[in-house]
C-alpha positions as a printed Julia matrix, in Angstrom:
111×3 Matrix{Float64}:
  80.86   98.43  137.26
  81.64   99.45  133.84
  85.52  100.21  133.33
  86.53  103.46  131.55
  88.32  103.38  128.51
  92.13  104.17  129.14
  93.74  107.04  127.0
  97.24  107.55  126.66
  99.12  110.13  124.72
 101.5   109.03  122.04
 104.65  110.79  123.48
 103.64  109.25  126.87
 103.44  105.73  125.39
 106.72  106.32  123.29
 108.55  107.73  126.37
 107.42  104.62  128.41
 108.65  102.09  125.83
 111.76  103.86  125.27
 112.52  103.84  129.16
 111.42  100.14  129.53
 113.28   98.88  126.39
 116.45  100.9   126.56
 118.67   98.14  127.71
 117.76   95.7   125.14
 120.5    93.09  124.38
 123.01   93.57  121.67
 124.98   90.7   120.36
 126.62   92.65  117.5
 130.49   92.56  117.21
 132.68   95.19  115.8
 131.99   98.9   114.98
 128.98   98.5   112.96
 126.72  100.08  115.48
 125.14  103.01  113.62
 121.74  102.38  115.23
 120.97  101.03  118.66
 118.48   98.26  119.14
 116.5   100.41  121.0
 116.3   102.76  117.98
 115.37   99.83  115.63
 112.64   99.02  117.87
 111.09  102.48  117.82
 111.46  102.36  114.05
 109.61   99.13  113.72
 107.03  100.15  116.28
 106.29  103.27  114.25
 104.94  101.12  111.34
 102.57   99.56  113.57
 101.66  102.66  115.62
 100.82  104.62  112.16
  99.28  101.52  110.92
 101.16  102.32  107.43
 103.51   99.67  106.02
 105.24  102.68  103.96
 105.5   105.08  107.06
 109.5   104.95  107.11
 109.81  105.39  103.51
 107.62  108.27  103.32
 109.44  109.91  106.22
 112.71  109.59  104.3
 111.29  111.32  101.59
 109.55  114.01  103.57
 112.63  115.17  105.39
 114.77  116.63  102.46
 111.62  118.4   101.21
 110.11  119.7   104.72
 113.49  119.68  106.82
 111.67  117.57  109.22
 109.59  114.34  109.56
 107.17  112.72  112.11
 109.83  109.97  112.67
 111.82  112.53  114.34
 108.81  114.47  116.01
 106.89  111.47  117.34
 109.47  108.83  117.79
 112.74  110.74  118.24
 114.45  109.22  115.32
 116.91  111.56  113.72
 118.0   108.7   111.26
 115.95  106.02  110.05
 117.28  102.44  109.58
 116.37  100.64  106.7
 113.85   97.58  106.9
 116.85   95.11  106.75
 118.62   96.84  109.48
 115.49   96.82  111.72
 114.94   93.1   111.01
 118.5    92.36  111.68
 118.64   94.07  115.07
 115.3    92.77  116.17
 115.12   89.23  115.07
 117.64   87.99  117.89
 115.63   89.41  120.66
 113.19   87.19  122.13
 109.52   88.61  121.8
 109.0    87.54  125.48
 111.55   90.61  126.34
 109.55   93.27  124.5
 106.19   91.83  125.54
 106.48   92.55  129.05
 106.97   96.38  128.56
 103.81   96.41  126.39
 101.96   94.34  129.24
 103.11   97.15  131.6
 101.97   99.82  129.29
  98.5    98.3   128.92
  97.66   96.21  131.9
  94.16   94.64  131.94
  93.01   95.92  135.03
  93.74   99.63  134.37
  90.7   101.75  135.02
């Protein structure tokens, strides 16, 4: 029997990932915690989701002109961390931590 393609709305996927990954480990010390690890994860995910390496930079330029941007509308990012901030927050997290959430979102047996 042929399996049906699974469709999921962007807002559902982002909401699911937000819920699944809200408690990611954060080993930072001190007060330099403007962005949460979850915030950085959503910013990083947005680049892959939109398949645009310049997505975040484009959003930074769009907000002053339009008053709003897709990073805020789609991903709930009121402020956008820079590339180095995203990298610094996400590099210490083992990929297996994040992989489990994606595996739950896209189980191979889903019909």
